[in-house]
N, C-alpha and C positions, 0 to 999 in steps of 0.2 A: 795399713800398709804405708811404707815409707819409700818414696821415689827419690832417686839420687843419680846424678850423672857421674858414672865411674871415671870419666876422663878429667874431672876437675882436679886442679893442682893448686897448692898454696904453700908458700914458705914465708914467714914473717921477715920483713927486711928491717924491722925496728925503726921505721921512719917516724912513727908517732902520729901520723895523720888521723888515725881512728880515735886517739885519746886527746889530742891537742885542741880540738874544736875547729880544726882547719876545714872539716867537712860540714861545718855548722855546729850549733850547740849539741854537745853530747847528751843524749837522753837514755842513758843505760838503765835497762830494767834489771832490778835485783830480785832475788828470791830469798825465802827465809833462811836457807843454809848460807847464803852470802852474808846476810846481815848478822847471823849468829857468829860466823867466823870472824867478821870484822869487829864485832863487839868483844869477842874473846881476845883479839889482838889489842884491845884497849881503845878503839875508836868510838866516838859518840858524835851525834849530829852530822852524819854523813849522807843521810837519805831523807826522802820525803815521799808522800803519797800524792800521785797526780789526780786529776779530775775524773779519771776512769777507775780509780782505786788501785792502780799499779804502784809498786814500790820503785823509786827511781834514785839514782846516785845524784847527789848535789853537784853543782858545777863550780869550777874555780874560775880563775881569770880567763877572759875571752871565750868562755863557754867550754873550757877543757874539763876533763875529769879532775876532781879535787886531789886525786892521788898522782896525777901526772907531774913529773919533774925531770927536766933536762932531757927530753926525748925518751924517757923511760918510765915504766910503771913503778911507783914507790911501793905498792903492795907486793909486787914480785921481788923487788930488790930487798925489801925488809923482811918479808914473810914467806916468799916462794908461793904466793897465792894470787890467783886471778878470780874475779867473779865469773860465774858460769858463762854469761854472754860474751865476756872478753875472751874467755878460753876458746870459744868456738867461732869468733869473728874471723873472717869476713862472711861467714855463712849465716843464713837465716832459715827458719822453718816456717812454711806457709801452710796453714790447715786448709785443705780443699774439702770437697764434699765427702769423698770416700778414701782419702789418703792425705799424707803429709808430704809436701814437696820441699826438699832441701836444695837451696840454690844460693848463689852469690847475692849478698845484700846489694840492692841497686845503688845505695849510697857509696859503695866501695868499688863498683865496676870501673870507673874512670880515674879513681884516685889511689887505689891500693896497689903499690908496685909488686907485691908478693903474689898476686893472683896470676895463675898460669905458670908459676915457677915451683921448683922443689918437688915434693912428694905428692903422689896422688892422695887426695883427701880420704879416699876409701881406706887407705892404709894408715892414716894418722888420726883424723878427727871423727870419722864415721862412728866408731863404737860409742864415743862420748856423746855425740849428737843424738844417736838413737836412744841411748840410755836417758838423756835429758828429755826428749820428746815423750817417751813412754812414761817416765816418772812425773812429768808435768801433768799429763792427762790423768794419771791414776792418783797421784799424791800431791799435785800442785807445787812440786819442787823438783828441779832437775837432778838432784843428788839423793833423792829419797829412796830409790830402789837400788839394790846391788846390781852391778853390771850384768851378771849372768842371768838374773831374773828378768831384767828389762830387755835384754837381747832375745831371750826365749819368747817374750810376748810380741816381739816385733816381726813383721813380715817385710823384708827389705827387697825392693825391686831395683836392680842395677840397670838404669836407663841408658 
């Protein structure tokens, strides 16, 4: 089951705080589909494996994402692509005993000016988040399952 606050709102203000290292060193977790896409765009040497075996994006100057340039994402500018965790930020998924809780990432609460503004997340990011959660649990990658299959496997609770 997935629990989610239906009142959550978010609209990116393009401030760059999440990418720039302003919140501390960016420690973006990557998935196989992210790495495959970036390699297909011709990038090499952009990730590493941390001490827990997770794939992470390398950092640039001052702890920023290596693709961050001029308050914008170079990947989005050049390729129209975000890694999955960038796509769903500022949300995070916490695995509880009997369910997954989707909530605002605590690192973003006081620093992300887009939280509480714009559209309700249930109307924008929820399907992609649910697809990612189910796909990660089943296939270890957020883009592994087609949207309709992932959503059919999920039980969403609108808290």
